[in-house]
N, C-alpha and C positions, 0 to 999 in steps of 0.2 A: 820213570819214563812215561811220557804221556801216550794216550792211545794213538794220536796222530803220528808221533815219532815211531811207535812200535809198528804201525802199518807201513810207514815209509821204509823202515829197516827190513821188514819182510819183503817189500817190493824191491829192495836192493839199493834204492836211492830216493832222493826227493823229486826226481825227474817227472814221475807221473802226476805230481801235484802242481808243477809249475804253470802249465796252461791255465788251470782253474784259479790259481792264485793271481796270475796276471789279469785274467778277466774280472775276477772279484775286485781287485784293486782298481781296475779301470771303472767298473760300475760304481764303486764307492766315490771315486773322484768325480765321476759324472754327476752324482747327486750333490756333491759339495761345491765343485767349481764349474760344472756345466760340461756339455758334450764338446764344446769348441775349444776347451783347454788342450794345449799341445800334449801335455803329459798323459791326459786321459786317452787321447787318440793313439799315442804310442803304446800304452799298456794294452788297450783293447785290441789294437792291430797285432801286436806281438802275440797276445793270447790266442786270438782266432787263427793267426798264421800257424802257431805251434799245434793247435788242435787239428787244423787241417792236415798238417804234415803227419801227425800221429795217426790220423784216420787213414790217410793214403798208404802209410806203411803197414797198417794193420789189415786194411781191406782195399787193395788197389782198384777194385771195380768201382769204388766211389768216384774216382776221377772221371770215369765214363758216364756215370749217372749225373755228375755235375754239369755235363754239357747240356743236357735237356732241362734239368732243374733250373739252371741259371737263366734259361729263356723266359722264366716267369717275370723277370725284372729287366727293364730296358734302360740303358744309359748310352747316349750317343757317343760313339767313338769312330774314328776312321776305319778301324777294325774292331768289330763288336766283341764283347767279352767271351761269348761262346765260340766265336770264330777263332779267337786267340787260343782258347783251350784246345780246339781241334788241331790247329797248326802245331801247338806245343806237343800234343800227343803223337801227331804224325812225325815230328822231328825225333822224338824219343824212339819211336818204332823203327825209323830209318837208321838211327844210330845203333840200336840193338841188332838190327839185321846186318849192318855192315860189319860189326864186330864178330858176328857168328858166321859170316860168309853167306848168309841167305840171299844177298843181292845177286850173287853169281848164278843162282838157280831161278831167278825171277823170270816169269813168262807173263806177258800182258794178256789179260782177258779181253774178249771182244768189247765189253763195256769200256774198258780203260783206253784201248788204243783208238776207239771211235770217239771217245771224249777228247782225246788229244787232237784229233782231226778237227773237232768242233772248236776247240780253243784256238787252233791255228787260223781257222776261217774267220775269227774275230778281227784279225790283224788288217785285212784289206780295208776295213772301215775306218781305220785310224786316221788317214789323211783327211777324211770328211768331218772328223770330230771337232766340235766347237769347244768342248771342255775336256781337257785331258784328265781332270780330277774325276769327272763322272765316268769317263771311259775306264779309268783304273778301278773305280768302284764296281762297275759292271763285271770287269774281268775278275776282280777279287770275289764277287758273288759266285761266279762259276767255279773258280779254283777252290773256294771253300767247300762247295758242293762235292766235288770229287774227292777232296781230302777227307770229308766226313764219311763218305762211302767207304774209303779204304780203311780208315781207323775203325769204324764200326764192324766192317767185315772181318778184319783180323782179330779184333777183340772178341767177337762172337766165337771164333775158332778156339780161343783160349778159355773164355768164361762160360760159353753156352748161350743159347737163345733166351732161356728164362731169365738168367741173371741180367742180361743186357736190356731186356724189355721192362725191368722195374724202373729204369730211368724215365722213359716216356710216360709210364703210369704215374709216377710222382708228379711230373709236369701237368698231366691232365687233372689230377686230384687238386693240386694247388690252384690251378686256373679256375676250376669250378668253385672252389671255396672263395676265391677272390671275387668272382662274379656274384655268387650268392650273397656275400657280405655287402657288396656295393649296392645291390638291389634292395636288401633289407634296410640298410641305413638311409637310402634315398627317401623312403616313405611314399614313393609314387604309386598311385592306385593302378590296378591291372589294366583298366580301360584306357589309361594314358601311355601304356607301355609301347605301343606301336609308334606314336609320335616321338617318344623320347628314347627309343631303343639305342641309338648311337651314344647318347649320354649315359644311359644306365649300364651299358656293357663296355664302357671305355676303360681299358687297361693301359698300362704304360707301353705295351708293345702292339696294341691293336684294339679294334672294337668291332661289334656286330658281325658283319659277314666274314671278316678276316678271322675273327676268333672261331666262328663256327667252322670255317674251312679247315683250320688247324686241328680242331677236335675231330672232324670227319677223317682227316688224314691219319690220325692215331687209332681209329676204330679197328682196322684189321690187326694191328699189333696187339691191342688189348684182348681181342678174341683169341689170337694165337697164344697169348699168355695164359688165358683160361685153360686152353687145351694142354699147355705145357705143365701146369701145376698138377700135383697129384690129386686124384679124386678124393673128395671129402676133406681136403686140407684147408686150413685157414687162408693160405695163400690164394687158393682158388676163389674163395669167397671174396677176398679183397679185390682180386682181378675182376670178378663179376660186378662188384660194386663200382669199380672204375668204368666199366662198360656202360652201366646205367647212368653214371654221373656225366659221361661224355655225351650221351643222348640227351640229358637234361639241358645241356647248353643250347640245343636247338630251340628250346622253348624260352630260354633266357635271352638269347640273341634275336629271336624271331627272324632267323635267316631262312628265306625260301630255298635257296640253293643247298644250304647245309641240311635242311630238313628233307628235301627230296632225295639227296644223295644218301642220307642215313637210311631212309626207308628202302631205297633200292638195294643197299648193301644188306640190310636185314632180310629182305625178301630173297636175296641170293643165298642166304644161309639156310633157308627153309628146306632146301634139298637135302641138307645134312641133318635136318631136325630129327629124323628117325634114329640116327646114331647119337646125336647130341642131346636129344630130349629137351628137358626144361632149361638147359643152358641157352638155347636159342629162343624158346618160347617165352621165357621170362622178360627179356627186353622188348619183344613184340607186344606182349600184353601190357607192359608198362607204358609204351608209347600210345597204344590205343586208349588206355584208361585216362591218360592225361588229356588226350584230344577230346574225349567225350565228356569227362566229368569236371574239368577245371576251366576257369575263365582264361587262364594262360593258353590252354589248348585252343580255345575259341579265338584268341588273338593271333595265334599262328595261322589258323585257317583264314582269318580275315586278311592276312597278308597276300593271299592268292586271289582275293576278290575285290579289294578296294581300288579306286581309281588311281591312286598313287603307284600301285604295283604295275599297272599297265603303262603309266608314264615312264617308269624306269626301264621297262622292256623296250619301249620305243627309243628312249635315249641311247640305250646300248646299241641298237641297230644302227642309229646314225653315227655313233662312235666307230663301229666296226667298218662302216663304209668309208669314213675318213681315214682310218688306219690302213685300209686296203689301198686307197689312193696314194697315201704316203709311200708305201712300199713300191708301188708301180712307178712313182715319180723319181725314185732314187735307186733304180736298178743299175748294176747288178749287186752292189755290196751294201746298200742301205745307208742310213744316215750315221751309222757308227754305234757301237754298243754304249748304252746309257745316254744317248743323245736325244731320245724321243721328247723329253720334257723341254728341250731348248729350241724346238722348231717353231717357225712362224707360219706354218701351213694351217689348213682348216682344223686339224686336230689340236694344234698348239701344245699346251702343257698337259692336256688330258691323257690319262692312261687308256690304252685301247680296251682294257678289261678282257683281253684275249691273248694268252701268251704266244700262240703261234703267229698271230698278227704282229705282236711286239717284235718277235724274232725276224719276221719278214721285213718289217720296216727298218730295223736296226742292223741286221746282218745280211739281208737279202735272201733269195731263195736257197742259196748254198748253205747258209747257216741254219735255216729252218730244216732243210733236208738232213743235215748232219745230226741235229737234235733228234729228229724222228728216227734216224738210224740207230741212235743210242737206245731209244725206247724199244726198238725191235730186238736189240741184243738183250735187254732186260727181260722182255717177254720170252725169248728163247731160253734164258736162264731159268725162268719160272717153270717152263715146260720140263726141263731136265730135273728140276727139284721135285716136281709133282710125280715124276715116274719112279722116284725112290720112296718107298713107304716111310722111312725115317724122316724124310724132309718134305713129305707131301703137304703138311699143314703150313710150312714156311713158304712153299711155292704158291699155295693158294693165297696166302697173305700178301706175297709179292705182287701177284696178279691184281688182287683187289686194290692194293695201294696205287698201282699204276693207273688202273681204270678210274678210280675216284679222283686222283690228282689231275689226270689229263682232262676229265670231264669238267672238273671245277675250274681249271685254267682257261676253259673256253668262254667263261662269262664272269670271272672274278680276277682281280690282280693278285694272284697267289704266288706263282713261282718267281715273280720279280721281287718279292719280299725276302729279306735276308733270313728271317726266322723260318718261314715256310720252306724256302729253298733248301736250307741246311738240314732241317728236320726231315724233309722228303728224302734226301740222299742218306741221312743217318739211318732211317728206318729200312730203306732198301739195302743198305750194307748189312744190317742185322739179318735180314731174310736171305740175302745172297750168300752169306758166309755160314749158313746154318748147317749144323749136323754133318753127317757123312753122306756124300762126299763134302768135306768142309770147303774145299776149293773146287769150283766147277771147271771142267775141262774147256780149254779154248776150242779144241776140236774133239770129236768123238773118239779119235784114235790116240789122243795124248792127254794125260792127266798132269796138270801143272803142279809144281812143288808148293 
């Protein structure tokens, strides 16, 4: 009996070897007949599908990690792959809850029923819609957001904060590796990095300012992960490395907004520096060292002083004025969700670079007020979390994410992006569903199931 047969017999069957055999056969055929060969694609597809199924059966948390990890690659679809994952997970959770009778005990949280009100307020703009396709796309964006919030919130109750936060960490690390590889392979000297920053940081899902905004969004979660990991563990070192890596993207993208927001967030942590010690001091020292000692730091500072920077500020002011005029001209229900790019007014196809103005122009003042009402509910949730010692860190992360995201949405097209919008709600769901109490009460005198 061969060693392979003996191993298979001890395992009980040949099943553990089949995925590896399928992938190996596919790789061999790819070398002989090419990747486009149908049999090669079938074997590789079957092998990877089987490996994925085995992984999910062994470690179901991988399904939730895959939501954020899959964001590293972009393929255009009417419903993006990570949105499909969220909808599939939401459907499975609903099916499980219906079978166990959990739906009968369901009570809507303030965030949830206010979000429903917001979605309903999108409908009055439908008669003004020029493109039903774009209207449906905007509705899908918002529905995917609340679905991500619910999936992440309930998964956190099952697997815990730390387990769920490893997914965003993997996304950050892969993104930084892709940015670093692209810049090294380009061979562009540092003094040319400002002019070519959009080219140097172009990934499949975004570039420059958008990439920086996404990395800033993940910062509070990474800091929370550092706190969640046991002191002195390798996991904590990995989490700290991810914090530093996310800060490094501010220098790679040369984003002024991302850099300022990162500094503001790091300074907000200095109040906890007495307790956290070098965990907070190390990122601050790293940022200062890069600014002072490297040409790349000088390039970041130059972004605040050159003439092109002032031109972009002036352009944004003009865009904001035009966006305000659009909203006033289409009271009370706006031009319709997703219809901003199809207008022939002064703003035309340009994005307002301000999410509140986008909502004002597309959904009217009621839609904007409903969105802000949701944010108030999230802030109230963070207050309740902060009051409980076990969830204080999650409450602080929730507040920080809200502040950073809302500030960034005032001058960058962030929340209109599918990736940013879903990631925003995914992270909020992790914080909202954190620890004990796992489910926040809708009212102080009632705890929901």
